[in-house]
Steps between C-alpha positions, in 0.01 A plus 500: 500500500143417400390285207164498320402255225265630230334242274213497254390394151663660193396860427310536827696816580766376745770742385265800501382410851857473627595832343201677657583361843865588449413865440364537851772292662774702333340821625519354852874458453507121467764344278344222298593271215331249270596157372299419189460130416375432149500226239642600162522879492426811703554873463343594834846581633487817288187616686660430838828666401310808379340520845843483663446149641791250500390192305628159401332285232519122477364298206403138563518405132394137462478442876190516717499859636414373850809277506706789363361729769584265787852443364568874494299669777768454770757666272246773429468563873879521528504754215241709683717503811802596290302792359403598856129481416224546753256302285550248219206418272495178300279508189414157362486392138120477487526198272196301609232482768667202671815686610577515872778754563400588859722422799375428852678785685455757219216744430317361194306713250295378202384737225193414292295715265127545453524454123599135538138406582305427816582128488877555491562504880372143524744391230810645665699278730751558783614846395152633585379248757812539717547876467481742793378782277304484173514813284226543240584724206319651198183568696448824309420306184214286638173577676450526875303175496783318323754638749292378793446153354869463418607606850244259649645214295850591621382487862338162440835361384709674768287626791804585714664743258463877496330587169599840364390676179777700337518712185838448337462811285408753769635325809166521678495240778879467526523650851341197667727266308803704607413423861497128428844531342651700786352267764664193344728306739874560483726217380862407544500182289271266309717195555282222639172683441218341300262575216137544601404241236687244293620588153350346181587131481803371309695305366421344160686452172345816360655694789837370379450624145314215328291620202371171355140390561420144603461272801867401489590866563258549789718381786510654846235714665224468237126559533258375235127548437236226482327508159319166544 
């Protein structure tokens, strides 16, 4: 079975991109499923179910979604095998630009959108910088010049990635992305494999549920600013 991780900022169009790619893959006879990782709530499983795609949803709640992802991705792979899937797609929570849900032996996709601004690629961390493929959405809403500048900024941040424009409404551009999905390496297990980049740092008292403000509560992995 093959596994692809799809990451990206909130509302960048990850689910729409996956559904457009899935249309072509299903026509080719591939059996695919999706594991949706989110924070507090998600109704994307309804869109996947409507498309006839097996889906599981996991909510991280008060936990870091990256930690939640790593704790559950091996079980997700086992579920995919149980469902006899040819391809399993992991969709990340899209909580922040620091997330790093890409694994070393797994095809990694990052979705970003033109509406976020031309400086956004430089503000996104591992989920863009360590991706194999960067999908740029919502290009139909901006000018040609803006599309070119945005794509250039993406290539500056990650010169090794394939940069693909894709329209989530019409599906234009999805064929090339399908090929990246189908050419992903096959996996038998993730046990012992590694993340491409470390997760956000922990652990402090606020990670354990502390709500009070004050130096006495700031114990553990704490970073402060210099206002002198």
